C-alpha positions as CSV (number, residue, x, y, z in Angstrom):
1,M,-33.4,-16.4,7.0
2,T,-34.8,-19.4,5.4
3,D,-33.9,-23.1,6.7
4,H,-34.5,-26.2,4.6
5,D,-35.5,-29.4,6.1
6,V,-34.2,-31.9,3.2
7,A,-32.2,-35.2,3.3
8,Q,-28.5,-34.9,3.3
9,D,-26.3,-35.9,0.5
10,P,-24.0,-38.2,1.7
11,D,-21.3,-37.0,-0.4
12,E,-22.0,-33.5,1.1
13,R,-19.9,-32.3,4.2
14,R,-22.2,-30.1,6.4
15,L,-21.0,-28.0,9.2
16,S,-22.6,-27.0,12.6
17,T,-23.3,-23.1,13.2
18,R,-20.2,-23.2,15.6
19,E,-17.9,-24.9,13.0
20,A,-18.9,-22.6,10.4
21,A,-18.2,-19.6,12.6
22,D,-14.8,-21.1,13.5
23,R,-14.0,-21.3,9.9
24,L,-15.0,-17.8,9.2
25,G,-13.5,-16.2,12.4
26,V,-16.8,-14.6,13.3
27,K,-19.4,-15.0,16.1
28,P,-22.0,-17.7,15.6
29,E,-24.8,-14.8,15.2
30,T,-23.1,-13.4,12.2
31,V,-23.1,-16.7,10.4
32,Y,-27.1,-16.1,10.4
33,A,-26.5,-12.6,9.5
34,Y,-24.6,-14.1,6.4
35,V,-27.7,-16.3,5.7
36,S,-30.1,-13.3,5.9
37,R,-28.0,-11.4,3.5
38,G,-28.0,-14.1,1.0
39,Q,-24.2,-14.8,1.4
40,L,-24.7,-18.4,2.9
41,T,-27.6,-21.0,2.8
42,S,-28.5,-23.1,5.7
43,R,-30.7,-26.2,6.3
44,R,-32.3,-28.2,9.1
45,E,-31.2,-31.9,9.1
46,P,-33.9,-34.5,9.5
47,G,-34.2,-35.0,13.3
48,G,-31.2,-32.7,13.9
49,R,-31.1,-29.6,16.2
50,G,-30.1,-26.3,14.6
51,S,-28.9,-25.3,11.4
52,T,-26.2,-26.9,9.1
53,F,-24.1,-25.4,6.4
54,D,-22.3,-26.5,3.2
55,A,-18.6,-26.7,3.9
56,R,-17.8,-25.8,0.4
57,E,-19.8,-22.5,0.5
58,V,-18.4,-21.6,3.9
59,D,-14.9,-22.1,2.5
60,A,-15.7,-20.0,-0.5
61,L,-16.8,-17.1,1.8
62,A,-13.8,-17.4,3.8
63,R,-11.5,-17.1,0.9
64,R,-13.5,-13.9,-0.2
65,G,-12.7,-12.6,3.0
66,G,-14.3,-11.4,6.2
67,R,-17.2,-8.8,5.9
68,R,-18.1,-6.2,8.7
69,E,-20.6,-7.8,11.0
70,P,-24.1,-6.1,10.8
71,S,-24.5,-5.6,14.5
72,G,-23.4,-2.6,15.8
73,A,-21.0,-2.2,18.9
74,G,-18.5,-4.8,18.9
75,S,-18.3,-5.7,15.4
76,E,-15.4,-7.2,14.0
77,L,-13.7,-7.8,10.6
78,A,-12.2,-11.2,10.2
79,V,-9.5,-11.6,7.6
80,R,-7.7,-14.7,6.9
81,T,-4.1,-14.4,7.0
82,G,-1.1,-16.8,7.5
83,I,1.5,-14.3,8.7
84,T,0.8,-13.8,12.5
85,L,-0.9,-15.9,15.3
86,I,-1.3,-14.7,18.7
87,D,-2.1,-17.2,21.5
88,R,-1.7,-18.0,25.1
89,D,0.6,-15.0,25.7
90,H,2.9,-15.9,22.7
91,C,3.4,-14.5,19.3
92,Y,4.1,-16.5,16.4
93,F,5.0,-15.4,12.8
94,R,4.3,-18.4,10.3
95,G,4.3,-20.8,13.3
96,V,7.5,-19.9,14.9
97,D,7.9,-18.0,18.1
98,T,8.9,-14.5,17.6
99,S,10.9,-14.5,20.7
100,E,12.9,-17.4,18.9
101,L,13.2,-15.5,15.8
102,A,14.4,-12.3,17.3
103,A,17.3,-14.4,19.4
104,H,18.5,-16.3,16.4
105,H,18.0,-14.0,13.3
106,S,18.5,-10.3,12.3
107,Y,15.6,-8.2,11.2
108,E,16.5,-8.4,7.5
109,E,16.6,-11.9,7.7
110,V,13.3,-12.4,9.2
111,A,11.8,-9.9,6.8
112,E,13.0,-11.7,3.8
113,W,11.9,-15.0,5.4
114,L,8.6,-13.7,6.2
115,W,8.1,-12.5,2.5
116,T,9.5,-15.5,0.6
117,G,9.5,-18.5,3.1
118,E,13.5,-18.4,2.5
119,M,15.9,-17.8,5.3
120,R,18.7,-16.0,3.7
121,R,21.6,-16.0,6.2
122,G,23.5,-12.4,6.3
123,I,21.2,-10.8,3.7
124,R,21.6,-7.1,3.7
125,F,18.9,-4.4,2.4
126,T,20.7,-1.2,0.5
127,A,19.1,1.9,-0.7
128,P,19.3,2.7,-4.3
129,H,21.0,6.0,-5.2
130,D,18.0,7.5,-7.1
131,A,15.4,6.9,-4.5
132,L,17.8,7.7,-1.5
133,T,18.7,11.0,-3.1
134,A,15.0,12.0,-3.8
135,A,14.1,11.1,-0.3
136,R,16.8,13.1,1.3
137,R,16.2,16.1,-0.5
138,A,12.6,16.1,0.2
139,V,13.6,15.3,3.9
140,D,15.9,18.0,4.1
141,A,13.7,20.5,2.7
142,L,11.3,20.1,5.8
143,P,11.5,22.5,8.8
144,A,14.1,21.8,11.3
145,H,11.5,20.9,14.0
146,T,10.1,18.3,12.0
147,G,9.7,14.9,13.8
148,P,11.0,11.7,12.5
149,M,7.6,10.3,11.6
150,D,6.8,13.1,9.3
151,R,10.2,12.7,7.6
152,L,9.3,9.0,7.1
153,Q,6.1,9.9,5.6
154,V,7.7,12.5,3.3
155,A,10.7,10.1,2.2
156,V,8.5,7.3,1.3
157,I,6.4,9.6,-1.1
158,A,9.8,10.9,-2.4
159,A,10.8,7.5,-3.1
160,A,7.8,6.4,-4.8
161,A,8.2,9.4,-7.1
162,A,11.7,8.4,-8.1
163,D,10.4,4.8,-9.0
164,P,8.8,4.5,-12.5
165,L,8.2,0.8,-11.9
166,R,6.3,1.2,-8.7
167,F,2.9,0.2,-10.1
168,D,4.2,-3.3,-11.2
169,L,2.6,-5.4,-8.5
170,S,4.2,-8.7,-9.4
171,E,5.6,-10.7,-6.6
172,R,9.2,-10.2,-7.7
173,A,8.8,-6.2,-8.2
174,V,7.2,-5.8,-4.9
175,L,9.9,-7.7,-3.1
176,D,12.7,-5.6,-5.0
177,T,10.7,-2.5,-3.7
178,A,10.5,-3.7,-0.1
179,R,14.4,-4.6,0.0
180,T,15.1,-1.1,-1.1
181,L,12.5,0.9,0.4
182,I,13.3,0.0,4.1
183,P,16.9,1.2,3.8
184,T,15.9,4.2,2.0
185,L,13.5,5.2,5.0
186,V,16.3,4.9,7.6
187,A,19.0,6.6,5.5
188,A,16.7,9.5,4.7
189,L,16.6,10.2,8.3
190,P,19.5,12.7,9.4
191,R,22.1,11.5,11.8
192,R,21.8,12.7,15.5
193,A,24.4,15.5,16.1
194,A,27.3,14.2,17.9
195,G,27.9,15.7,21.2
196,R,24.4,17.1,21.5
197,P,22.1,16.1,24.1
198,P,18.9,14.4,23.0
199,A,15.5,16.1,22.9
200,Q,13.6,14.8,25.8
201,G,10.6,17.2,25.8
202,G,7.5,17.4,24.1
203,A,6.7,17.7,20.2
204,E,8.2,20.9,19.9
205,E,11.5,19.5,20.4
206,A,11.0,16.5,18.2
207,G,13.6,17.9,15.6
208,A,16.2,19.3,18.0
209,G,19.6,17.3,17.5
210,W,18.8,16.0,14.0
211,V,21.4,17.5,11.4
212,G,22.3,16.9,7.8
213,A,26.1,16.6,8.4
214,G,27.6,13.9,6.4
215,R,24.9,13.8,3.6
216,A,27.5,14.6,0.9
217,G,29.6,11.6,2.2
218,D,26.5,9.3,2.2
219,E,25.6,10.2,-1.3
220,R,29.1,9.6,-2.9
221,A,29.1,6.2,-1.1
222,A,25.5,5.5,-2.5
223,S,26.6,6.6,-5.8
224,G,29.5,4.2,-5.8
225,R,26.9,1.3,-5.5
226,A,24.6,0.0,-8.4
227,A,22.2,2.9,-9.1
228,G,19.4,0.7,-10.3
229,G,16.3,0.7,-7.9
230,R,15.6,-2.9,-8.1
231,G,17.1,-6.0,-6.6
232,A,19.6,-4.4,-4.2
233,A,19.4,-6.9,-1.4
234,E,22.9,-8.3,-0.8
235,Q,24.3,-11.7,0.4
236,A,26.7,-11.8,3.0
237,A,30.0,-13.6,2.3
238,P,30.0,-17.4,2.8
239,G,30.4,-18.5,6.6
240,Q,29.6,-14.8,7.9
241,G,26.1,-15.8,9.1
242,A,27.4,-18.6,11.2
243,A,30.3,-16.7,13.0
244,G,30.0,-16.3,16.9
245,R,26.8,-18.3,17.3
246,G,27.7,-19.1,21.1
247,S,29.3,-15.7,21.8
248,A,26.1,-13.7,22.9
249,G,25.9,-11.8,26.1
250,H,25.9,-14.1,29.0
251,A,22.5,-15.1,30.3
252,A,21.4,-14.1,33.9
253,P,20.4,-17.2,36.3
254,G,16.8,-18.4,35.7
255,Q,16.4,-16.6,32.4
256,A,15.4,-18.4,29.1
257,A,18.5,-19.2,26.9
258,A,16.2,-18.6,23.9
259,E,16.0,-15.0,24.9
260,L,19.4,-14.3,25.9
261,G,21.9,-16.8,24.6
262,A,20.8,-17.7,21.2
263,G,21.6,-14.4,19.6
264,G,25.4,-15.0,19.2
265,R,25.6,-15.0,15.3
266,V,23.2,-11.8,15.2
267,A,25.4,-10.1,17.8
268,A,28.7,-11.0,16.1
269,E,27.3,-9.3,12.7
270,L,26.2,-6.2,14.7
271,G,29.7,-5.9,16.2
272,A,29.6,-8.0,19.3
273,A,32.4,-9.9,21.1
274,E,35.6,-8.2,20.6
275,K,34.7,-6.6,17.5
276,P,34.0,-2.8,17.5
277,A,30.4,-1.7,16.6
278,P,30.0,-1.0,13.0
279,E,30.7,2.5,12.1
280,P,27.7,4.5,12.8
281,G,25.8,5.5,9.6
282,A,27.4,2.9,7.2
283,E,25.0,2.2,4.7
284,D,25.8,-1.3,3.7
285,G,26.1,-3.2,6.9
286,P,23.3,-4.5,9.1
287,L,20.2,-2.1,9.3
288,A,20.3,-1.7,13.3
289,P,23.5,0.3,13.4
290,R,22.2,2.4,10.6
291,L,19.0,3.2,12.4
292,W,21.0,3.8,15.6
293,S,23.0,6.6,14.2
294,R,19.6,8.2,13.2
295,L,18.3,7.9,16.9
296,T,21.0,9.0,19.2
297,S,24.5,10.5,19.3
298,E,25.4,7.9,21.8
299,P,28.0,5.2,20.8
300,A,26.4,2.0,19.5
301,D,27.7,-0.8,21.9
302,P,27.1,-4.4,20.9
303,P,24.5,-5.3,23.5
304,S,22.5,-2.3,22.9
305,L,22.5,-3.0,19.0
306,R,21.4,-6.5,20.0
307,V,18.3,-5.1,21.8
308,L,17.5,-2.8,18.9
309,D,17.8,-5.4,16.3
310,A,15.5,-7.8,18.5
311,A,13.1,-4.8,18.7
312,L,12.8,-4.6,14.8
313,V,12.2,-8.3,14.5
314,L,9.4,-8.4,17.4
315,L,7.6,-5.4,15.9
316,I,7.5,-6.7,12.5
317,D,3.8,-7.7,12.7
318,H,1.1,-8.0,15.1
319,D,-1.9,-9.4,13.5
320,L,-4.6,-6.9,12.2
321,A,-3.6,-3.7,13.9
322,A,-5.2,-0.7,13.0
323,S,-2.3,0.4,10.5
324,T,-2.1,-3.2,9.1
325,L,-5.8,-3.0,8.3
326,A,-5.5,0.2,6.4
327,V,-2.6,-1.6,4.4
328,R,-4.8,-4.3,3.5
329,V,-7.5,-1.9,2.5
330,A,-5.1,-0.3,0.2
331,A,-3.6,-3.2,-1.1
332,S,-7.3,-4.4,-1.9
333,A,-7.5,-1.5,-4.2
334,R,-4.2,-2.5,-5.7
335,A,-2.2,0.4,-4.3
336,H,1.6,0.1,-5.0
337,P,4.0,-0.8,-2.2
338,Y,4.9,2.9,-1.3
339,A,1.3,3.8,-1.1
340,I,0.4,0.9,1.1
341,V,3.4,1.9,3.4
342,S,1.9,5.5,3.3
343,A,-1.2,4.2,4.6
344,G,0.1,2.5,7.3
345,F,2.1,5.5,8.4
346,G,-0.9,7.5,8.3
347,A,-2.8,4.9,10.7
348,L,0.4,4.9,12.9
349,D,0.5,8.6,13.4
350,G,-2.8,8.3,15.4
351,A,-2.4,9.1,19.0
352,L,-3.9,5.7,20.0
353,H,-1.5,3.7,17.9
354,G,2.0,4.7,17.4
355,A,2.3,7.4,20.0
356,A,2.3,4.9,23.1
357,S,6.0,4.2,23.5
358,G,6.6,8.0,23.6
359,L,4.3,8.5,26.5
360,A,6.0,5.3,28.4
361,H,9.4,7.0,27.6
362,R,8.3,10.5,29.1
363,M,6.9,8.5,32.2
364,L,10.0,6.9,32.7
365,L,12.1,10.2,32.6
366,E,9.9,11.6,35.2
367,V,10.3,8.6,37.4
368,L,14.1,8.8,37.1
369,D,13.7,12.5,37.8
370,R,11.6,12.2,40.8
371,G,13.1,9.0,42.1
372,S,10.2,7.1,42.8
373,A,7.2,5.8,40.6
374,A,4.6,6.2,43.2
375,A,4.0,9.8,42.7
376,V,4.2,9.6,39.0
377,V,1.4,6.8,38.7
378,A,-0.6,8.6,41.2
379,D,-0.4,11.6,38.9
380,H,-1.5,9.5,36.0
381,L,-4.5,7.9,37.9
382,R,-5.7,11.4,39.4
383,A,-5.7,12.8,35.8
384,G,-7.9,10.0,34.7
385,R,-5.0,8.7,32.3
386,R,-4.0,5.1,32.2
387,V,-0.4,4.2,33.2
388,P,1.6,4.0,29.9
389,G,3.4,0.7,29.0
390,L,1.1,-1.6,30.9
391,G,-1.5,-4.0,29.7
392,H,-2.3,-5.3,26.2
393,P,-6.1,-6.6,25.2
394,L,-4.3,-9.6,23.3
395,Y,-2.2,-10.7,26.3
396,P,-3.8,-11.6,29.5
397,G,-0.4,-12.1,31.0
398,E,3.0,-10.2,30.1
399,D,3.5,-9.3,26.3
400,P,6.0,-11.7,25.2
401,R,7.8,-9.1,23.1
402,A,8.5,-7.2,26.4
403,R,9.5,-10.4,28.0
404,A,12.2,-11.0,25.3
405,L,13.5,-7.3,25.4
406,F,13.8,-7.0,29.0
407,A,15.9,-10.3,29.1
408,L,18.0,-8.6,26.6
409,L,18.2,-5.4,28.4
410,E,19.7,-7.0,31.5
411,D,22.9,-7.2,29.6
412,V,22.9,-3.4,28.9
413,P,24.7,-1.6,31.6
414,R,23.5,1.7,30.8
415,A,19.8,0.4,30.8
416,R,19.9,-0.3,34.6
417,P,18.3,2.8,35.9
418,A,15.5,2.9,33.2
419,L,15.1,-0.8,33.9
420,Q,14.6,-0.3,37.4
421,A,12.2,2.6,37.0
422,A,10.2,0.5,34.7
423,R,9.9,-2.3,37.4
424,D,9.1,0.4,40.0
425,V,6.1,1.3,37.9
426,I,5.3,-2.2,37.4
427,T,5.3,-2.9,41.3
428,T,3.6,0.3,42.1
429,T,0.3,-0.5,40.0
430,A,0.2,-4.2,41.1
431,R,-0.8,-3.2,44.5
432,H,-4.4,-2.8,43.4
433,K,-4.4,-5.0,40.1
434,E,-2.0,-6.8,38.3
435,W,-0.7,-5.1,35.2
436,H,1.8,-6.7,32.9
437,A,4.3,-4.6,30.8
438,N,3.8,-4.2,27.1
439,V,6.4,-3.7,24.4
440,D,6.2,0.0,24.7
441,L,7.5,0.0,28.2
442,A,10.2,-2.2,27.2
443,L,11.1,0.0,24.0
444,A,10.9,2.9,26.4
445,V,13.6,1.4,28.6
446,L,15.7,1.2,25.6
447,T,15.0,4.7,24.1
448,V,15.7,6.4,27.7
449,A,18.8,4.4,28.2
450,A,20.3,5.3,25.0
451,G,19.6,9.0,25.3
452,M,17.2,8.7,22.3
453,P,14.3,11.4,22.1
454,A,10.7,10.2,23.1
455,E,9.7,9.9,19.5
456,A,12.4,7.1,18.8
457,G,10.2,4.4,19.9
458,E,7.6,5.2,17.3
459,T,10.5,5.5,14.8
460,I,11.7,2.1,15.4
461,F,8.1,0.8,15.4
462,A,7.3,2.3,11.8
463,V,10.8,1.0,10.4
464,A,10.1,-2.6,11.7
465,R,6.4,-2.6,10.8
466,T,7.0,-1.7,7.3
467,A,8.3,-5.3,6.7
468,G,5.2,-6.6,7.9
469,W,3.1,-4.4,6.0
470,I,4.8,-5.5,2.8
471,A,3.9,-9.1,4.1
472,H,0.2,-8.2,4.3
473,A,0.1,-6.4,0.9
474,L,1.6,-9.6,-0.7
475,E,-1.1,-11.6,0.7
476,E,-3.8,-9.3,-0.2
477,Y,-2.5,-8.7,-3.8
478,D,-3.3,-12.5,-4.1
479,E,-7.1,-11.9,-3.1
480,P,-9.9,-10.7,-5.4
481,P,-9.5,-6.8,-5.6
482,L,-11.5,-4.5,-3.6
483,R,-12.9,-7.2,-1.3
484,M,-12.1,-5.2,1.7
485,R,-15.6,-3.0,1.1
486,P,-17.6,-3.4,4.5
487,S,-21.3,-2.4,3.8
488,G,-22.4,0.8,5.7
489,Q,-25.2,0.9,8.1
490,Y,-27.3,3.9,7.4
491,S,-28.5,5.6,10.7
492,G,-29.8,8.8,9.2
493,P,-33.5,10.1,8.8
494,R,-35.5,7.9,6.4
495,P,-36.4,9.2,3.0
496,P,-37.8,11.2,1.8
497,Q,-36.9,14.3,3.5
498,P,-37.7,18.0,2.7
499,L,-35.2,19.8,0.7
500,P,-32.9,21.9,3.0
């Protein structure tokens, strides 16, 4: 590293090491590492203490994107993004609290707004016939025991093969793909068999209860719509979006109105108030009822649909999670939208990422079966396992997504036993250390209460997060290509070595 001791140009703005680190989103030590690698220049001001950096040069490096810190353990990859901010036990999408978004808007509305900046009331996403037919045929060819995540991964590949325009990375084409891919993924999942108990066991039961019945009717309905694969987002009739704004479920005393009472319009669209819930499996209504029929054979009551829709909104994005980073790497290489979603699914399939809600689901079932959380928590700790659904590294307190979902679950009568089981787990673990619930525990309450299989939480997560991955891909497509290329730190034997 070289520091230059020269007089400062009055027109040149200089930054301290701390200021430069803040702009780059890295540690101060990393700023000096950038200097040693020739990515930044520094100089020492006359009479000053410490090095300073040219603000324009720092900003240029920030625009090129973060690089992996050259230190070993604890290194970070900093990437500038305008999508999600996590701050002080709150999560924000483009500066708006996610709990407020979930209370006032549907999943499709928030996804469209996140992509375009425009809040389109009552927007609907519809699957195109060709892509849906290809996805369903591919999914139906899988073994009967195949779980929903495997089905989703196959569906996205089949939908890509049916789209000859998938390599068009213009913003309009990517948005059209996003609006059709998400409903295609949902509609490609078979409906739960009516009257059959859900599979609550291990992975070998993941496919139990899934049937292809009703496919022919679905395909006839899909063929009656426009067969074109692009531009399938539909706008609701004027005035539909404002109906029933104040008719949400009643808030319990002391609970935030923003979390309980503000979802009236969304609830009305999902079938709240005196209207019956939308017909499960209807492929042109809101996404939440469509997904519900793929997760459980239980009837879709309005309060439960409201929780599911809120969960979809809250899970759209969560900063640079492992799957989102995989998506940005793929987008940096200019992979098409189907491929970037495949990359996200691949990372999400890891045991440390998407499977967390399933572990919490099984734990709640065990608590309900044994009648107390104490023995269940003790078994987890004795086996050296963390108690599922508790704690999050990004939130010192309670996960705000869990807080919002728990508030909505209060209005779901069938959720009361599972909700009490979750509270029992929290109370039991708090005897020695205060652990707060995370979104996986709240999601598990919903899936247990609705008679869904353990894998349902991961399915909800995957469908919801697809919208966030598209938002990150759109950001990354505007960056220089192949910028997500960290430098490797070789740790092998130094050459020359003898030929083996």
